[in-house]
Residue, then its C-alpha position, 0 to 999 in steps of 0.5 A: x516557714x520551715x527551713x528547707x536547707x540542710x547541712x550540706x547545702x540547699x534542699x533539692x526542691x530549691x535546686x530544681x527551681x533554680x533552672x526554672x527561675x534562671x529561664x524565666x528571668x533570662x533576657x532570651x526568654x523575655x525577647x521570645x515572649x516579646x516576639x510572639x506578642x509582636x506577631x500576635x499584634x500584627x495578626x490582630x491588626x491585619x485580621x478584623x477582630x470580633x466579626x461574626x463567624x459567617x464573615x470569616x467563612x465568607x472571606x477565608x472559607x470554612x477550613x481557615x475560618x474554623x482554624x482562626x476561631x479555634x486559635x482565637x485569632x478573631x479575638x487575639x487580645x482577649x485570647x487565653x494564650x495572649x493573656x498567658x504570654x503577657x502574664x509570663x512577660x510580667x513575671x519574667x520582667x519582675x524577676x529580672x527587676x527582683x534579681x538586679x535592682x538590689x545590686x544596682x541600688x547598692x552600687x549607687x550607694x558605694x564609691x568603691x574607694x577600697x580599690x587597690x592602687x595596683x588595680x588602677x593599672x589594669x584600666x583602659x583609661x589610666x595616667x600617672x604624674x608627679x605633683x611637686x610641692x603638694x602633699x597628698x592630703x592637700x592634693x586630695x582636697x584640691x582634686x575633690x573640690x574640682x570634681x565636686x564643682x564639675x558635678x561629680x560625687x566624691x569620697x576621700x579615703x586615707x590609707x597607711x603606706x610604708x612611705x606615709x599617709x596616702x589618699x584615695x579620691x573616689x568619684x562617680x557620675x551618671x548614676x541615673x544610668x542604673x536607675x534607667x534600667x530599673x525604670x525601663x523594666x518597671x515600665x514594661x511591667x506597668x504597661x502590661x498590667x495596665x493592659x491586662x486591667x483595661x483589656x477583656x480579662x475582667x469580662x472574660x473572668x466573669x464569663x468563666x467564673x461568674x456564670x455570665x454568657x454571651x447573648x446570641x439572639x435578637x429582640x429588645x434589650x429589656x427582654x435580655x436575661x440577667x445572665x447576659x448582663x454585667x453589673x454596673x460595678x464592673x471594674x473595667x469594660x469598653x463597649x458601644x452605646x447607640x442613642x437616637x435623637x430624643x431618646x436615652x439609653x443606659x445599657x452598653x453593648x460589649x461585642x464578643x466573638x460568639x454574641x454580645x454582653x450587656x453592660x449596665x451603666x451608672x447613668x443614662x445618656x440622652x441625645x438632644x442633638x447630633x451635629x455633623x458639619x461638612x466641607x464644601x466637597x461633602x466630606x465630614x469635618x465635625x461629629x458632635x453630640x449634645x447630650x444630657x447625662x442622667x445619674x441613676x442614683x441621684x437623678x441629677x441631669x448634667x448637660x455635656x458635649x461630646x466631640x471626636x477626640x474630646x470625650x466626656x468623663x463622668x464618674x470614671x467612665x469615659x464617653x467617646x464620640x465613636x460614630x453615628x448611625x440611623x436612629x429609625x428614619x422613616x422612608x417611603x419606597x416606590x416599587x418599580x417592576x422589572x418583569x410583567x405582571x406587577x404594578x408599581x406600588x408604594x411601601x413605607x418603613x422604618x430603618x431597622x424594620x421590615x415588611x412582608x411583600x406578597x406582590x413580587x410578580x414571581x409567584x413567591x413572597x419575600x421580606x423587605x428589610x430596611x437596613x440603611x439610609x445615607x443622606x450624603x454620599x461623597x464619591x470620587x469622580x476623577x478619571x471618569x468620562x472622556x477626560x479620564x484617560x491615563x498618562x500620555x506615554x509620548x511625553x515624560x517630564x522628569x521634573x514634573x514627575x518628581x515635583x508631583x511626589x514632593x512637597x506637602x504630605x497631602x499631595x497626591x499624583x491622583x486627581x480627586x474630584x469629590x462630589x456629593x451624589x445625594x441620598x441612598x437607601x440600602x435594603x435586603x430582600x429575603x426569600x422564604x428560605x432565609x436567603x437574602x440579597x442586599x440592594x443599594x439604590x441612589x435617590x437622584x440620578x448621577x452623571x458619571x462623566x459621559x453626559x448621560x445621567x443614570x440611576x444607580x441600582x446596586x446589588x450584592x449577594x454577600x457583605x464581603x462583595x462590592x456592589x454591582x450597579x445597574x445604570x438606568x438612563x434618565x429619560x426626557x421627563x427626568x425619571x426612569x419610566x422610559x427605561x422601565x417601559x422599554x424593559x417591560x415591552x421587551x418581554x412582550x412578544x406582541x409589542x416586539x412584533x409591532x416594533x419590528x414592523x414599524x422599523x421595517x416599514x421606516x427603514x426600507x423603501x415601500x417599493x421593495x417589500x421583499x427586502x422589508x420582509x427580510x429585514x423584519x425577520x432579522x429584526x425579530x430574531x435580534x429582538x428575540x435573542x436580546x430579550x432571551x426568547x431564543x437560544x443560541x441556535x435561534x430556536x424558541x427557549x423557555x428557560x432563556x439561558x442567555x439574553x442581552x448583547x451576550x446572546x447576540x454575540x453567542x448567536x453570531x459565533x455559533x452561526x456565522x463563519x469567522x471571516x464574516x463575523x465582524x460585518x454580521x455583528x455590525x449589521x445585527x447591532x444596527x438592526x437591534x438599535x433600530x428596533x429598540x428605538x421603535x420599541x421606545x417610541x411605541x411605549x411612549x405612544x402608549x403612555x400618551x407622550x410625544x415621540x423622541x426627537x432624533x437628536x444627540x440627547x436621544x442618541x445618548x439615552x438610547x446608547x445607555x438604554x441598550x447597555x442597561x437593558x442587556x445588563x438588566x437581564x441579570x438583575x436578580x429581583x423582579x422589583x427595584x425599590x426607588x427612594x421617594x421620600x424620607x424623614x431622617x432620625x439620627x443616632x450617635x454611637x458612643x464608646x463608653x469605657x471604664x479604664x482603671x489601668x489607664x493611669x498605670x499605663x501612662x505612668x509606665x509610658x513616662x517611666x519608659x521614656x525616662x528609662x530609655x533616655x537614661x540608658x542611652x544618653x547618660x554615661x556612668x563614670x567612675x574616677x579614682x586618683x591615688x595619691x601617695x608620698x614619693x621621693x620627688x613629690x606626691x605620686x598621682x595615679x588616675x584611672x577612669x571607668x565608663x559603661x560605654x567606650x566612646x570618643x566622649x569618654x576619651x576626650x573627657x579623660x584627657x581633660x580630667x588628667x590635664x585638670x586634676x594631675x597636670x598630665x595626659x595619659x600615655x599613648x593607648x590610654x586615650 
């Protein structure tokens, strides 16, 4: 390399680079980088990473979603700016080590025995004494041996003075403090390098320079083109591998913000059996997979068992039990019409598949997508029912309140009542325009605490919303047929009129026909409002803007003076309940069933039925699909990772622990004792230097002074 210096000093280029080097190697620059990394890590923890773009739009809106995607906040740890900050942190820390490590290492080898005797008077810890009857050389030998026995490293130096030969005893201890600095800073470099190696950097590099592009389509894995596949020689990756029982797979999926990449593995994983064990409450306690690893190069089959927190390593690839999924379970659904014009029918499907429906009753077809089957559903039923009221404000027991929050870490002031409510099916109904709603229906009825079991029919418009459930009461035969018959009969004007006549005939004495006629008119209007056949003014409506109990409320507010609304509402609701009861009896008669008895069970059924009929008007589909039968096929979701930087990170963590311990708990001390001949004996001057001023250093100096030269330091030196 040519010499860039001149006779007058360093070259201008060297002078220009010096401020940049000083900046990169400064502590302020490193702290600023660490602050930005901490902020980015918080964002990456709070904001879900690698989600589809539509999820960010649904949650934050188009503007913020576009901003997050532009700043790569949806993939913080693989964003170019995050990788660049890590690279600058590695560079900054490396420069710090390069600049200071040689000085520290040189300092470890020196004893600084050449210090002048007058300089010892400038130390904070200093003391002087006269050693009678002991020449300087003997005193130096004695002091040196005492220090060595105490764990100090000692060097003796003989000097010529006007009064004779003097001796300097130079000792040092706690040199590991300087090594701690080097170890801690080296640990930061190693951890960052290991993170870069095990992160998304290698995969990103292949997309930037290797011609690889994420795949955003669908279909079979075998049909994906090579430009979306990564070689099995890829040095680092982390992806998911989904394997159904009885099948095997050798291609992992690496999620990217704009699609997926397929990672070829050097082996295939065959799932023999997926094992899940549960507690008595239904909560899972063990996930495990019995697998066979088939080596693609040799054909060797290696059985193994993968459990949560117990991965399997094969040829440098870790196989973790990440989750579980459906492996293509077969289901049988029963379509239950909620509007007239459609008969019940059965449909079969496979989870993950779909089927076309033409008999929806609404005049339009739809696609039924089978999205999920859950055999176990553990729900918390604490606080439901009559006993689930809040705290009694009339009684405040301070001791009980304190003890309820102390003790075991798993103690909670909220009572939990976990219960398995059985299987459920999740499906989507997608219309011709591509818009879909998601439905979640339970197979078995659920008692929510009020004594009336109900079938839960859930629906939501977007994945970001929680499910809203229609509660269908269980009839006396143990199904939902009674409610569905009432639902269809409510939409039939002829059946409503027949139910009104029966109600008027049974509620009014036959000797008062004029009263029976007035009651029939009121009941007919109440049923029509409830069914959505009348508008708020009480006139016939084809669009049915409102129905259910809300329509009754709107009618009363628009037609009854405010002082009389409470009494009118009570009368109208009684009439509505009576007419609906007769409608239920009429539907049972038409179905060939015995009439409902007038008991508490019937009253509970009718109370829930009125509420459910009111809510059912807002149910967005003409059909509800009931899970009738299923054959479960389970699948394991494995995380496969090749992490060559893991050992580097572990080494960095070990160095970080050692370095911090050394810097915090190891004190570097240097001790000098100058021994010179004097008129009345050997004149001893002692000084102590330490990197931290502590009470321990003061006490140690007092002990050393008394032990080595037989005196204590003057006031102010302790």
